[in-house]
PDB file with SEQRES, HELIX, SHEET and CRYST1 records, atoms N, CA, C and O in Angstrom:
SEQRES   1 A   90  UNK UNK UNK UNK UNK UNK UNK UNK UNK UNK UNK UNK UNK          
SEQRES   2 A   90  UNK UNK UNK UNK UNK UNK UNK UNK UNK UNK UNK UNK UNK          
SEQRES   3 A   90  UNK UNK UNK UNK UNK UNK UNK UNK UNK UNK UNK UNK UNK          
SEQRES   4 A   90  UNK UNK UNK UNK UNK UNK UNK UNK UNK UNK UNK UNK UNK          
SEQRES   5 A   90  UNK UNK UNK UNK UNK UNK UNK UNK UNK UNK UNK UNK UNK          
SEQRES   6 A   90  UNK UNK UNK UNK UNK UNK UNK UNK UNK UNK UNK UNK UNK          
SEQRES   7 A   90  UNK UNK UNK UNK UNK UNK UNK UNK UNK UNK UNK UNK              
HELIX    1 AA1 UNK A    3  UNK A    7  1                                   5    
HELIX    2 AA2 UNK A   19  UNK A   23  1                                   5    
HELIX    3 AA3 UNK A   25  UNK A   41  1                                  17    
HELIX    4 AA4 UNK A   48  UNK A   89  1                                  42    
CRYST1    1.000    1.000    1.000  90.00  90.00  90.00 P 1           1          
ATOM      1  N   UNK A   1     122.893 119.310  10.181  1.00  0.00           N  
ATOM      2  CA  UNK A   1     122.145 118.660  11.243  1.00  0.00           C  
ATOM      3  C   UNK A   1     123.085 117.834  12.119  1.00  0.00           C  
ATOM      4  O   UNK A   1     123.989 117.172  11.609  1.00  0.00           O  
ATOM      5  N   UNK A   2     122.875 117.874  13.422  1.00  0.00           N  
ATOM      6  CA  UNK A   2     123.665 117.026  14.295  1.00  0.00           C  
ATOM      7  C   UNK A   2     122.964 115.678  14.472  1.00  0.00           C  
ATOM      8  O   UNK A   2     121.889 115.466  13.912  1.00  0.00           O  
ATOM      9  N   UNK A   3     123.552 114.779  15.234  1.00  0.00           N  
ATOM     10  CA  UNK A   3     123.019 113.425  15.374  1.00  0.00           C  
ATOM     11  C   UNK A   3     121.637 113.412  16.026  1.00  0.00           C  
ATOM     12  O   UNK A   3     120.776 112.626  15.629  1.00  0.00           O  
ATOM     13  N   UNK A   4     121.415 114.274  17.023  1.00  0.00           N  
ATOM     14  CA  UNK A   4     120.125 114.304  17.714  1.00  0.00           C  
ATOM     15  C   UNK A   4     119.010 114.744  16.779  1.00  0.00           C  
ATOM     16  O   UNK A   4     117.922 114.169  16.789  1.00  0.00           O  
ATOM     17  N   UNK A   5     119.281 115.772  15.964  1.00  0.00           N  
ATOM     18  CA  UNK A   5     118.258 116.255  15.047  1.00  0.00           C  
ATOM     19  C   UNK A   5     117.978 115.234  13.959  1.00  0.00           C  
ATOM     20  O   UNK A   5     116.831 115.082  13.538  1.00  0.00           O  
ATOM     21  N   UNK A   6     119.002 114.535  13.499  1.00  0.00           N  
ATOM     22  CA  UNK A   6     118.818 113.544  12.444  1.00  0.00           C  
ATOM     23  C   UNK A   6     118.083 112.326  12.971  1.00  0.00           C  
ATOM     24  O   UNK A   6     117.268 111.742  12.257  1.00  0.00           O  
ATOM     25  N   UNK A   7     118.360 111.928  14.217  1.00  0.00           N  
ATOM     26  CA  UNK A   7     117.745 110.731  14.776  1.00  0.00           C  
ATOM     27  C   UNK A   7     116.337 110.933  15.268  1.00  0.00           C  
ATOM     28  O   UNK A   7     115.599 109.959  15.413  1.00  0.00           O  
ATOM     29  N   UNK A   8     115.934 112.158  15.531  1.00  0.00           N  
ATOM     30  CA  UNK A   8     114.624 112.388  16.113  1.00  0.00           C  
ATOM     31  C   UNK A   8     113.539 112.558  15.066  1.00  0.00           C  
ATOM     32  O   UNK A   8     112.376 112.741  15.427  1.00  0.00           O  
ATOM     33  N   UNK A   9     113.869 112.505  13.801  1.00  0.00           N  
ATOM     34  CA  UNK A   9     112.865 112.704  12.764  1.00  0.00           C  
ATOM     35  C   UNK A   9     112.760 114.171  12.433  1.00  0.00           C  
ATOM     36  O   UNK A   9     113.669 114.947  12.727  1.00  0.00           O  
ATOM     37  N   UNK A  10     111.655 114.556  11.824  1.00  0.00           N  
ATOM     38  CA  UNK A  10     111.507 115.958  11.451  1.00  0.00           C  
ATOM     39  C   UNK A  10     110.804 116.696  12.576  1.00  0.00           C  
ATOM     40  O   UNK A  10     109.675 116.373  12.944  1.00  0.00           O  
ATOM     41  N   UNK A  11     111.490 117.692  13.112  1.00  0.00           N  
ATOM     42  CA  UNK A  11     110.921 118.493  14.186  1.00  0.00           C  
ATOM     43  C   UNK A  11     110.181 119.671  13.573  1.00  0.00           C  
ATOM     44  O   UNK A  11     110.669 120.252  12.604  1.00  0.00           O  
ATOM     45  N   UNK A  12     109.002 120.052  14.109  1.00  0.00           N  
ATOM     46  CA  UNK A  12     108.255 121.166  13.539  1.00  0.00           C  
ATOM     47  C   UNK A  12     108.992 122.487  13.692  1.00  0.00           C  
ATOM     48  O   UNK A  12     108.861 123.375  12.850  1.00  0.00           O  
ATOM     49  N   UNK A  13     109.767 122.620  14.763  1.00  0.00           N  
ATOM     50  CA  UNK A  13     110.561 123.841  14.950  1.00  0.00           C  
ATOM     51  C   UNK A  13     111.731 123.514  15.863  1.00  0.00           C  
ATOM     52  O   UNK A  13     111.734 122.486  16.540  1.00  0.00           O  
ATOM     53  N   UNK A  14     112.715 124.386  15.877  1.00  0.00           N  
ATOM     54  CA  UNK A  14     113.892 124.202  16.711  1.00  0.00           C  
ATOM     55  C   UNK A  14     113.923 125.297  17.761  1.00  0.00           C  
ATOM     56  O   UNK A  14     113.777 126.480  17.453  1.00  0.00           O  
ATOM     57  N   UNK A  15     114.118 124.882  19.015  1.00  0.00           N  
ATOM     58  CA  UNK A  15     114.170 125.837  20.118  1.00  0.00           C  
ATOM     59  C   UNK A  15     115.627 126.068  20.468  1.00  0.00           C  
ATOM     60  O   UNK A  15     116.342 125.104  20.743  1.00  0.00           O  
ATOM     61  N   UNK A  16     116.097 127.310  20.467  1.00  0.00           N  
ATOM     62  CA  UNK A  16     117.510 127.577  20.729  1.00  0.00           C  
ATOM     63  C   UNK A  16     117.831 127.624  22.222  1.00  0.00           C  
ATOM     64  O   UNK A  16     116.974 127.921  23.055  1.00  0.00           O  
ATOM     65  N   UNK A  17     119.096 127.321  22.533  1.00  0.00           N  
ATOM     66  CA  UNK A  17     119.659 127.533  23.855  1.00  0.00           C  
ATOM     67  C   UNK A  17     119.002 126.782  25.000  1.00  0.00           C  
ATOM     68  O   UNK A  17     118.576 125.640  24.836  1.00  0.00           O  
ATOM     69  N   UNK A  18     118.919 127.431  26.176  1.00  0.00           N  
ATOM     70  CA  UNK A  18     118.410 126.778  27.386  1.00  0.00           C  
ATOM     71  C   UNK A  18     116.949 126.349  27.269  1.00  0.00           C  
ATOM     72  O   UNK A  18     116.502 125.456  27.989  1.00  0.00           O  
ATOM     73  N   UNK A  19     116.216 126.976  26.378  1.00  0.00           N  
ATOM     74  CA  UNK A  19     114.815 126.583  26.216  1.00  0.00           C  
ATOM     75  C   UNK A  19     114.672 125.184  25.636  1.00  0.00           C  
ATOM     76  O   UNK A  19     113.628 124.551  25.794  1.00  0.00           O  
ATOM     77  N   UNK A  20     115.709 124.698  24.968  1.00  0.00           N  
ATOM     78  CA  UNK A  20     115.626 123.357  24.387  1.00  0.00           C  
ATOM     79  C   UNK A  20     115.518 122.292  25.479  1.00  0.00           C  
ATOM     80  O   UNK A  20     114.849 121.276  25.291  1.00  0.00           O  
ATOM     81  N   UNK A  21     116.179 122.524  26.626  1.00  0.00           N  
ATOM     82  CA  UNK A  21     116.082 121.568  27.734  1.00  0.00           C  
ATOM     83  C   UNK A  21     114.668 121.545  28.292  1.00  0.00           C  
ATOM     84  O   UNK A  21     114.145 120.481  28.622  1.00  0.00           O  
ATOM     85  N   UNK A  22     114.056 122.698  28.397  1.00  0.00           N  
ATOM     86  CA  UNK A  22     112.677 122.767  28.882  1.00  0.00           C  
ATOM     87  C   UNK A  22     111.737 122.135  27.871  1.00  0.00           C  
ATOM     88  O   UNK A  22     110.783 121.456  28.249  1.00  0.00           O  
ATOM     89  N   UNK A  23     111.997 122.351  26.596  1.00  0.00           N  
ATOM     90  CA  UNK A  23     111.128 121.814  25.554  1.00  0.00           C  
ATOM     91  C   UNK A  23     111.200 120.293  25.480  1.00  0.00           C  
ATOM     92  O   UNK A  23     110.214 119.650  25.120  1.00  0.00           O  
ATOM     93  N   UNK A  24     112.355 119.705  25.818  1.00  0.00           N  
ATOM     94  CA  UNK A  24     112.459 118.246  25.730  1.00  0.00           C  
ATOM     95  C   UNK A  24     112.031 117.546  27.026  1.00  0.00           C  
ATOM     96  O   UNK A  24     112.027 116.316  27.082  1.00  0.00           O  
ATOM     97  N   UNK A  25     111.674 118.303  28.062  1.00  0.00           N  
ATOM     98  CA  UNK A  25     111.262 117.719  29.345  1.00  0.00           C  
ATOM     99  C   UNK A  25     110.087 116.745  29.212  1.00  0.00           C  
ATOM    100  O   UNK A  25     110.159 115.655  29.779  1.00  0.00           O  
ATOM    101  N   UNK A  26     109.004 117.082  28.491  1.00  0.00           N  
ATOM    102  CA  UNK A  26     107.905 116.108  28.380  1.00  0.00           C  
ATOM    103  C   UNK A  26     108.326 114.785  27.746  1.00  0.00           C  
ATOM    104  O   UNK A  26     107.862 113.721  28.158  1.00  0.00           O  
ATOM    105  N   UNK A  27     109.199 114.849  26.752  1.00  0.00           N  
ATOM    106  CA  UNK A  27     109.659 113.616  26.113  1.00  0.00           C  
ATOM    107  C   UNK A  27     110.482 112.782  27.086  1.00  0.00           C  
ATOM    108  O   UNK A  27     110.327 111.562  27.153  1.00  0.00           O  
ATOM    109  N   UNK A  28     111.360 113.443  27.842  1.00  0.00           N  
ATOM    110  CA  UNK A  28     112.188 112.726  28.812  1.00  0.00           C  
ATOM    111  C   UNK A  28     111.332 112.138  29.929  1.00  0.00           C  
ATOM    112  O   UNK A  28     111.585 111.019  30.375  1.00  0.00           O  
ATOM    113  N   UNK A  29     110.324 112.879  30.385  1.00  0.00           N  
ATOM    114  CA  UNK A  29     109.427 112.387  31.423  1.00  0.00           C  
ATOM    115  C   UNK A  29     108.652 111.167  30.927  1.00  0.00           C  
ATOM    116  O   UNK A  29     108.514 110.180  31.649  1.00  0.00           O  
ATOM    117  N   UNK A  30     108.153 111.236  29.709  1.00  0.00           N  
ATOM    118  CA  UNK A  30     107.417 110.110  29.131  1.00  0.00           C  
ATOM    119  C   UNK A  30     108.319 108.873  29.022  1.00  0.00           C  
ATOM    120  O   UNK A  30     107.883 107.763  29.328  1.00  0.00           O  
ATOM    121  N   UNK A  31     109.556 109.055  28.594  1.00  0.00           N  
ATOM    122  CA  UNK A  31     110.504 107.941  28.480  1.00  0.00           C  
ATOM    123  C   UNK A  31     110.814 107.363  29.859  1.00  0.00           C  
ATOM    124  O   UNK A  31     110.897 106.145  30.018  1.00  0.00           O  
ATOM    125  N   UNK A  32     110.985 108.232  30.856  1.00  0.00           N  
ATOM    126  CA  UNK A  32     111.253 107.764  32.214  1.00  0.00           C  
ATOM    127  C   UNK A  32     110.087 106.934  32.747  1.00  0.00           C  
ATOM    128  O   UNK A  32     110.298 105.852  33.293  1.00  0.00           O  
ATOM    129  N   UNK A  33     108.871 107.427  32.595  1.00  0.00           N  
ATOM    130  CA  UNK A  33     107.700 106.686  33.084  1.00  0.00           C  
ATOM    131  C   UNK A  33     107.534 105.355  32.351  1.00  0.00           C  
ATOM    132  O   UNK A  33     107.116 104.363  32.949  1.00  0.00           O  
ATOM    133  N   UNK A  34     107.859 105.332  31.070  1.00  0.00           N  
ATOM    134  CA  UNK A  34     107.817 104.071  30.328  1.00  0.00           C  
ATOM    135  C   UNK A  34     108.825 103.073  30.902  1.00  0.00           C  
ATOM    136  O   UNK A  34     108.509 101.898  31.088  1.00  0.00           O  
ATOM    137  N   UNK A  35     110.040 103.551  31.181  1.00  0.00           N  
ATOM    138  CA  UNK A  35     111.068 102.688  31.753  1.00  0.00           C  
ATOM    139  C   UNK A  35     110.656 102.182  33.137  1.00  0.00           C  
ATOM    140  O   UNK A  35     110.918 101.029  33.482  1.00  0.00           O  
ATOM    141  N   UNK A  36     110.018 103.034  33.918  1.00  0.00           N  
ATOM    142  CA  UNK A  36     109.540 102.616  35.240  1.00  0.00           C  
ATOM    143  C   UNK A  36     108.507 101.502  35.100  1.00  0.00           C  
ATOM    144  O   UNK A  36     108.569 100.503  35.817  1.00  0.00           O  
ATOM    145  N   UNK A  37     107.564 101.667  34.184  1.00  0.00           N  
ATOM    146  CA  UNK A  37     106.543 100.622  33.965  1.00  0.00           C  
ATOM    147  C   UNK A  37     107.183  99.299  33.550  1.00  0.00           C  
ATOM    148  O   UNK A  37     106.792  98.240  34.041  1.00  0.00           O  
ATOM    149  N   UNK A  38     108.150  99.353  32.661  1.00  0.00           N  
ATOM    150  CA  UNK A  38     108.829  98.136  32.202  1.00  0.00           C  
ATOM    151  C   UNK A  38     109.542  97.458  33.368  1.00  0.00           C  
ATOM    152  O   UNK A  38     109.441  96.242  33.528  1.00  0.00           O  
ATOM    153  N   UNK A  39     110.256  98.222  34.176  1.00  0.00           N  
ATOM    154  CA  UNK A  39     110.982  97.644  35.316  1.00  0.00           C  
ATOM    155  C   UNK A  39     110.036  97.092  36.379  1.00  0.00           C  
ATOM    156  O   UNK A  39     110.313  96.048  36.969  1.00  0.00           O  
ATOM    157  N   UNK A  40     108.933  97.775  36.627  1.00  0.00           N  
ATOM    158  CA  UNK A  40     107.995  97.313  37.652  1.00  0.00           C  
ATOM    159  C   UNK A  40     107.340  95.990  37.263  1.00  0.00           C  
ATOM    160  O   UNK A  40     106.944  95.219  38.137  1.00  0.00           O  
ATOM    161  N   UNK A  41     107.222  95.720  35.973  1.00  0.00           N  
ATOM    162  CA  UNK A  41     106.683  94.435  35.536  1.00  0.00           C  
ATOM    163  C   UNK A  41     107.653  93.292  35.808  1.00  0.00           C  
ATOM    164  O   UNK A  41     107.245  92.132  35.862  1.00  0.00           O  
ATOM    165  N   UNK A  42     108.932  93.610  35.980  1.00  0.00           N  
ATOM    166  CA  UNK A  42     109.946  92.586  36.213  1.00  0.00           C  
ATOM    167  C   UNK A  42     110.182  92.318  37.696  1.00  0.00           C  
ATOM    168  O   UNK A  42     110.942  91.415  38.046  1.00  0.00           O  
ATOM    169  N   UNK A  43     109.543  93.090  38.568  1.00  0.00           N  
ATOM    170  CA  UNK A  43     109.753  92.936  40.005  1.00  0.00           C  
ATOM    171  C   UNK A  43     109.087  91.656  40.484  1.00  0.00           C  
ATOM    172  O   UNK A  43     107.958  91.346  40.104  1.00  0.00           O  
ATOM    173  N   UNK A  44     109.808  90.913  41.330  1.00  0.00           N  
ATOM    174  CA  UNK A  44     109.261  89.701  41.927  1.00  0.00           C  
ATOM    175  C   UNK A  44     108.741  90.064  43.319  1.00  0.00           C  
ATOM    176  O   UNK A  44     109.514  90.138  44.274  1.00  0.00           O  
ATOM    177  N   UNK A  45     107.433  90.291  43.430  1.00  0.00           N  
ATOM    178  CA  UNK A  45     106.839  90.750  44.674  1.00  0.00           C  
ATOM    179  C   UNK A  45     106.678  89.584  45.643  1.00  0.00           C  
ATOM    180  O   UNK A  45     106.314  88.487  45.220  1.00  0.00           O  
ATOM    181  N   UNK A  46     106.943  89.795  46.947  1.00  0.00           N  
ATOM    182  CA  UNK A  46     106.769  88.718  47.932  1.00  0.00           C  
ATOM    183  C   UNK A  46     105.295  88.456  48.197  1.00  0.00           C  
ATOM    184  O   UNK A  46     104.445  89.328  48.012  1.00  0.00           O  
ATOM    185  N   UNK A  47     105.012  87.230  48.634  1.00  0.00           N  
ATOM    186  CA  UNK A  47     103.631  86.892  48.962  1.00  0.00           C  
ATOM    187  C   UNK A  47     103.287  87.463  50.330  1.00  0.00           C  
ATOM    188  O   UNK A  47     104.165  87.923  51.061  1.00  0.00           O  
ATOM    189  N   UNK A  48     102.004  87.430  50.667  1.00  0.00           N  
ATOM    190  CA  UNK A  48     101.552  87.954  51.955  1.00  0.00           C  
ATOM    191  C   UNK A  48     102.180  87.181  53.112  1.00  0.00           C  
ATOM    192  O   UNK A  48     102.561  87.775  54.121  1.00  0.00           O  
ATOM    193  N   UNK A  49     102.289  85.856  52.970  1.00  0.00           N  
ATOM    194  CA  UNK A  49     102.869  85.049  54.053  1.00  0.00           C  
ATOM    195  C   UNK A  49     104.360  85.350  54.224  1.00  0.00           C  
ATOM    196  O   UNK A  49     104.860  85.349  55.349  1.00  0.00           O  
ATOM    197  N   UNK A  50     105.077  85.607  53.123  1.00  0.00           N  
ATOM    198  CA  UNK A  50     106.493  85.977  53.229  1.00  0.00           C  
ATOM    199  C   UNK A  50     106.655  87.315  53.946  1.00  0.00           C  
ATOM    200  O   UNK A  50     107.567  87.479  54.756  1.00  0.00           O  
ATOM    201  N   UNK A  51     105.784  88.260  53.654  1.00  0.00           N  
ATOM    202  CA  UNK A  51     105.857  89.564  54.303  1.00  0.00           C  
ATOM    203  C   UNK A  51     105.584  89.420  55.798  1.00  0.00           C  
ATOM    204  O   UNK A  51     106.289  90.010  56.616  1.00  0.00           O  
ATOM    205  N   UNK A  52     104.560  88.635  56.161  1.00  0.00           N  
ATOM    206  CA  UNK A  52     104.240  88.438  57.577  1.00  0.00           C  
ATOM    207  C   UNK A  52     105.392  87.759  58.306  1.00  0.00           C  
ATOM    208  O   UNK A  52     105.755  88.174  59.406  1.00  0.00           O  
ATOM    209  N   UNK A  53     105.968  86.724  57.710  1.00  0.00           N  
ATOM    210  CA  UNK A  53     107.034  86.000  58.400  1.00  0.00           C  
ATOM    211  C   UNK A  53     108.270  86.883  58.600  1.00  0.00           C  
ATOM    212  O   UNK A  53     108.870  86.864  59.674  1.00  0.00           O  
ATOM    213  N   UNK A  54     108.651  87.645  57.592  1.00  0.00           N  
ATOM    214  CA  UNK A  54     109.814  88.510  57.763  1.00  0.00           C  
ATOM    215  C   UNK A  54     109.515  89.656  58.731  1.00  0.00           C  
ATOM    216  O   UNK A  54     110.408  90.099  59.454  1.00  0.00           O  
ATOM    217  N   UNK A  55     108.278  90.138  58.755  1.00  0.00           N  
ATOM    218  CA  UNK A  55     107.900  91.183  59.714  1.00  0.00           C  
ATOM    219  C   UNK A  55     108.008  90.672  61.136  1.00  0.00           C  
ATOM    220  O   UNK A  55     108.485  91.384  62.019  1.00  0.00           O  
ATOM    221  N   UNK A  56     107.569  89.447  61.365  1.00  0.00           N  
ATOM    222  CA  UNK A  56     107.646  88.855  62.703  1.00  0.00           C  
ATOM    223  C   UNK A  56     109.108  88.660  63.111  1.00  0.00           C  
ATOM    224  O   UNK A  56     109.481  88.954  64.247  1.00  0.00           O  
ATOM    225  N   UNK A  57     109.924  88.173  62.198  1.00  0.00           N  
ATOM    226  CA  UNK A  57     111.345  87.962  62.502  1.00  0.00           C  
ATOM    227  C   UNK A  57     112.015  89.289  62.848  1.00  0.00           C  
ATOM    228  O   UNK A  57     112.769  89.361  63.819  1.00  0.00           O  
ATOM    229  N   UNK A  58     111.758  90.326  62.082  1.00  0.00           N  
ATOM    230  CA  UNK A  58     112.363  91.634  62.338  1.00  0.00           C  
ATOM    231  C   UNK A  58     111.883  92.189  63.675  1.00  0.00           C  
ATOM    232  O   UNK A  58     112.682  92.727  64.441  1.00  0.00           O  
ATOM    233  N   UNK A  59     110.588  92.064  63.966  1.00  0.00           N  
ATOM    234  CA  UNK A  59     110.047  92.572  65.228  1.00  0.00           C  
ATOM    235  C   UNK A  59     110.666  91.859  66.422  1.00  0.00           C  
ATOM    236  O   UNK A  59     111.053  92.502  67.398  1.00  0.00           O  
ATOM    237  N   UNK A  60     110.761  90.543  66.349  1.00  0.00           N  
ATOM    238  CA  UNK A  60     111.364  89.791  67.447  1.00  0.00           C  
ATOM    239  C   UNK A  60     112.851  90.122  67.615  1.00  0.00           C  
ATOM    240  O   UNK A  60     113.338  90.247  68.739  1.00  0.00           O  
ATOM    241  N   UNK A  61     113.557  90.261  66.517  1.00  0.00           N  
ATOM    242  CA  UNK A  61     114.986  90.579  66.578  1.00  0.00           C  
ATOM    243  C   UNK A  61     115.214  91.963  67.189  1.00  0.00           C  
ATOM    244  O   UNK A  61     116.095  92.136  68.031  1.00  0.00           O  
ATOM    245  N   UNK A  62     114.426  92.938  66.764  1.00  0.00           N  
ATOM    246  CA  UNK A  62     114.572  94.298  67.304  1.00  0.00           C  
ATOM    247  C   UNK A  62     114.223  94.310  68.786  1.00  0.00           C  
ATOM    248  O   UNK A  62     114.893  94.977  69.574  1.00  0.00           O  
ATOM    249  N   UNK A  63     113.181  93.577  69.175  1.00  0.00           N  
ATOM    250  CA  UNK A  63     112.802  93.498  70.592  1.00  0.00           C  
ATOM    251  C   UNK A  63     113.911  92.857  71.416  1.00  0.00           C  
ATOM    252  O   UNK A  63     114.262  93.365  72.481  1.00  0.00           O  
ATOM    253  N   UNK A  64     114.467  91.745  70.935  1.00  0.00           N  
ATOM    254  CA  UNK A  64     115.532  91.066  71.651  1.00  0.00           C  
ATOM    255  C   UNK A  64     116.729  91.978  71.860  1.00  0.00           C  
ATOM    256  O   UNK A  64     117.225  92.114  72.979  1.00  0.00           O  
ATOM    257  N   UNK A  65     117.198  92.609  70.772  1.00  0.00           N  
ATOM    258  CA  UNK A  65     118.374  93.468  70.898  1.00  0.00           C  
ATOM    259  C   UNK A  65     118.072  94.721  71.704  1.00  0.00           C  
ATOM    260  O   UNK A  65     118.953  95.228  72.398  1.00  0.00           O  
ATOM    261  N   UNK A  66     116.861  95.229  71.630  1.00  0.00           N  
ATOM    262  CA  UNK A  66     116.492  96.370  72.459  1.00  0.00           C  
ATOM    263  C   UNK A  66     116.585  96.024  73.934  1.00  0.00           C  
ATOM    264  O   UNK A  66     117.153  96.783  74.719  1.00  0.00           O  
ATOM    265  N   UNK A  67     116.027  94.873  74.315  1.00  0.00           N  
ATOM    266  CA  UNK A  67     116.116  94.431  75.716  1.00  0.00           C  
ATOM    267  C   UNK A  67     117.568  94.141  76.116  1.00  0.00           C  
ATOM    268  O   UNK A  67     117.997  94.498  77.213  1.00  0.00           O  
ATOM    269  N   UNK A  68     118.306  93.501  75.233  1.00  0.00           N  
ATOM    270  CA  UNK A  68     119.708  93.180  75.519  1.00  0.00           C  
ATOM    271  C   UNK A  68     120.503  94.458  75.801  1.00  0.00           C  
ATOM    272  O   UNK A  68     121.224  94.542  76.795  1.00  0.00           O  
ATOM    273  N   UNK A  69     120.365  95.447  74.918  1.00  0.00           N  
ATOM    274  CA  UNK A  69     121.121  96.688  75.113  1.00  0.00           C  
ATOM    275  C   UNK A  69     120.620  97.475  76.317  1.00  0.00           C  
ATOM    276  O   UNK A  69     121.408  98.162  76.967  1.00  0.00           O  
ATOM    277  N   UNK A  70     119.333  97.392  76.627  1.00  0.00           N  
ATOM    278  CA  UNK A  70     118.814  98.049  77.825  1.00  0.00           C  
ATOM    279  C   UNK A  70     119.449  97.450  79.082  1.00  0.00           C  
ATOM    280  O   UNK A  70     119.901  98.181  79.964  1.00  0.00           O  
ATOM    281  N   UNK A  71     119.479  96.119  79.157  1.00  0.00           N  
ATOM    282  CA  UNK A  71     120.069  95.443  80.318  1.00  0.00           C  
ATOM    283  C   UNK A  71     121.569  95.729  80.390  1.00  0.00           C  
ATOM    284  O   UNK A  71     122.087  96.046  81.460  1.00  0.00           O  
ATOM    285  N   UNK A  72     122.259  95.620  79.271  1.00  0.00           N  
ATOM    286  CA  UNK A  72     123.699  95.875  79.244  1.00  0.00           C  
ATOM    287  C   UNK A  72     124.008  97.317  79.667  1.00  0.00           C  
ATOM    288  O   UNK A  72     124.924  97.546  80.457  1.00  0.00           O  
ATOM    289  N   UNK A  73     123.256  98.278  79.149  1.00  0.00           N  
ATOM    290  CA  UNK A  73     123.460  99.676  79.511  1.00  0.00           C  
ATOM    291  C   UNK A  73     123.179  99.899  80.994  1.00  0.00           C  
ATOM    292  O   UNK A  73     123.900 100.644  81.658  1.00  0.00           O  
ATOM    293  N   UNK A  74     122.141  99.263  81.510  1.00  0.00           N  
ATOM    294  CA  UNK A  74     121.817  99.417  82.941  1.00  0.00           C  
ATOM    295  C   UNK A  74     122.934  98.855  83.812  1.00  0.00           C  
ATOM    296  O   UNK A  74     123.337  99.484  84.791  1.00  0.00           O  
ATOM    297  N   UNK A  75     123.436  97.672  83.458  1.00  0.00           N  
ATOM    298  CA  UNK A  75     124.496  97.048  84.251  1.00  0.00           C  
ATOM    299  C   UNK A  75     125.756  97.903  84.217  1.00  0.00           C  
ATOM    300  O   UNK A  75     126.329  98.194  85.266  1.00  0.00           O  
ATOM    301  N   UNK A  76     126.192  98.305  83.042  1.00  0.00           N  
ATOM    302  CA  UNK A  76     127.406  99.125  82.954  1.00  0.00           C  
ATOM    303  C   UNK A  76     127.205 100.506  83.556  1.00  0.00           C  
ATOM    304  O   UNK A  76     128.145 101.069  84.117  1.00  0.00           O  
ATOM    305  N   UNK A  77     126.017 101.061  83.455  1.00  0.00           N  
ATOM    306  CA  UNK A  77     125.739 102.354  84.074  1.00  0.00           C  
ATOM    307  C   UNK A  77     125.821 102.281  85.587  1.00  0.00           C  
ATOM    308  O   UNK A  77     126.411 103.150  86.229  1.00  0.00           O  
ATOM    309  N   UNK A  78     125.228 101.244  86.153  1.00  0.00           N  
ATOM    310  CA  UNK A  78     125.305 101.070  87.618  1.00  0.00           C  
ATOM    311  C   UNK A  78     126.738 100.784  88.058  1.00  0.00           C  
ATOM    312  O   UNK A  78     127.173 101.276  89.100  1.00  0.00           O  
ATOM    313  N   UNK A  79     127.470 100.000  87.282  1.00  0.00           N  
ATOM    314  CA  UNK A  79     128.864  99.707  87.620  1.00  0.00           C  
ATOM    315  C   UNK A  79     129.698 100.993  87.579  1.00  0.00           C  
ATOM    316  O   UNK A  79     130.534 101.219  88.454  1.00  0.00           O  
ATOM    317  N   UNK A  80     129.474 101.816  86.584  1.00  0.00           N  
ATOM    318  CA  UNK A  80     130.216 103.077  86.488  1.00  0.00           C  
ATOM    319  C   UNK A  80     129.860 103.993  87.650  1.00  0.00           C  
ATOM    320  O   UNK A  80     130.742 104.629  88.226  1.00  0.00           O  
ATOM    321  N   UNK A  81     128.579 104.071  88.002  1.00  0.00           N  
ATOM    322  CA  UNK A  81     128.179 104.894  89.151  1.00  0.00           C  
ATOM    323  C   UNK A  81     128.785 104.368  90.452  1.00  0.00           C  
ATOM    324  O   UNK A  81     129.203 105.145  91.311  1.00  0.00           O  
ATOM    325  N   UNK A  82     128.828 103.044  90.587  1.00  0.00           N  
ATOM    326  CA  UNK A  82     129.412 102.458  91.793  1.00  0.00           C  
ATOM    327  C   UNK A  82     130.898 102.797  91.896  1.00  0.00           C  
ATOM    328  O   UNK A  82     131.385 103.168  92.964  1.00  0.00           O  
ATOM    329  N   UNK A  83     131.619 102.665  90.768  1.00  0.00           N  
ATOM    330  CA  UNK A  83     133.050 102.970  90.755  1.00  0.00           C  
ATOM    331  C   UNK A  83     133.271 104.452  91.049  1.00  0.00           C  
ATOM    332  O   UNK A  83     134.144 104.788  91.849  1.00  0.00           O  
ATOM    333  N   UNK A  84     132.515 105.331  90.434  1.00  0.00           N  
ATOM    334  CA  UNK A  84     132.667 106.767  90.686  1.00  0.00           C  
ATOM    335  C   UNK A  84     132.340 107.109  92.138  1.00  0.00           C  
ATOM    336  O   UNK A  84     133.028 107.915  92.765  1.00  0.00           O  
ATOM    337  N   UNK A  85     131.303 106.500  92.656  1.00  0.00           N  
ATOM    338  CA  UNK A  85     130.903 106.763  94.038  1.00  0.00           C  
ATOM    339  C   UNK A  85     131.963 106.185  95.006  1.00  0.00           C  
ATOM    340  O   UNK A  85     132.272 106.806  96.023  1.00  0.00           O  
ATOM    341  N   UNK A  86     132.497 105.039  94.699  1.00  0.00           N  
ATOM    342  CA  UNK A  86     133.494 104.391  95.561  1.00  0.00           C  
ATOM    343  C   UNK A  86     134.743 105.252  95.648  1.00  0.00           C  
ATOM    344  O   UNK A  86     135.274 105.460  96.740  1.00  0.00           O  
ATOM    345  N   UNK A  87     135.229 105.762  94.496  1.00  0.00           N  
ATOM    346  CA  UNK A  87     136.470 106.531  94.505  1.00  0.00           C  
ATOM    347  C   UNK A  87     136.262 107.968  94.982  1.00  0.00           C  
ATOM    348  O   UNK A  87     137.219 108.618  95.402  1.00  0.00           O  
ATOM    349  N   UNK A  88     135.041 108.469  94.925  1.00  0.00           N  
ATOM    350  CA  UNK A  88     134.820 109.836  95.413  1.00  0.00           C  
ATOM    351  C   UNK A  88     134.769 109.870  96.933  1.00  0.00           C  
ATOM    352  O   UNK A  88     135.015 110.919  97.528  1.00  0.00           O  
ATOM    353  N   UNK A  89     134.455 108.744  97.578  1.00  0.00           N  
ATOM    354  CA  UNK A  89     134.406 108.681  99.030  1.00  0.00           C  
ATOM    355  C   UNK A  89     135.764 108.379  99.633  1.00  0.00           C  
ATOM    356  O   UNK A  89     135.971 108.638 100.819  1.00  0.00           O  
ATOM    357  N   UNK A  90     136.680 107.848  98.873  1.00  0.00           N  
ATOM    358  CA  UNK A  90     137.995 107.470  99.435  1.00  0.00           C  
ATOM    359  C   UNK A  90     139.053 108.432  99.065  1.00  0.00           C  
ATOM    360  O   UNK A  90     140.208 108.259  99.456  1.00  0.00           O  
TER     361      UNK A  90                                                      
END                                                                             
């Protein structure tokens, strides 16, 4: 017996080769879901007021930078067009 067979208790039957991975899938899935439940109990969830305040901050920040980059792009775009137009006429 190898370590896995000895540690798992008495198995009703042994599945050879690649089928063993398929056969152990339900056990691995159950262990994964158990670990997820344990970790989710440790999560520190934000309150409703914290979510609202951070949402407002993010919205205002994105709006500010969106307007800033729009104005900056417009100014540099017009400046580039002016320079191109100026040198194409001379």
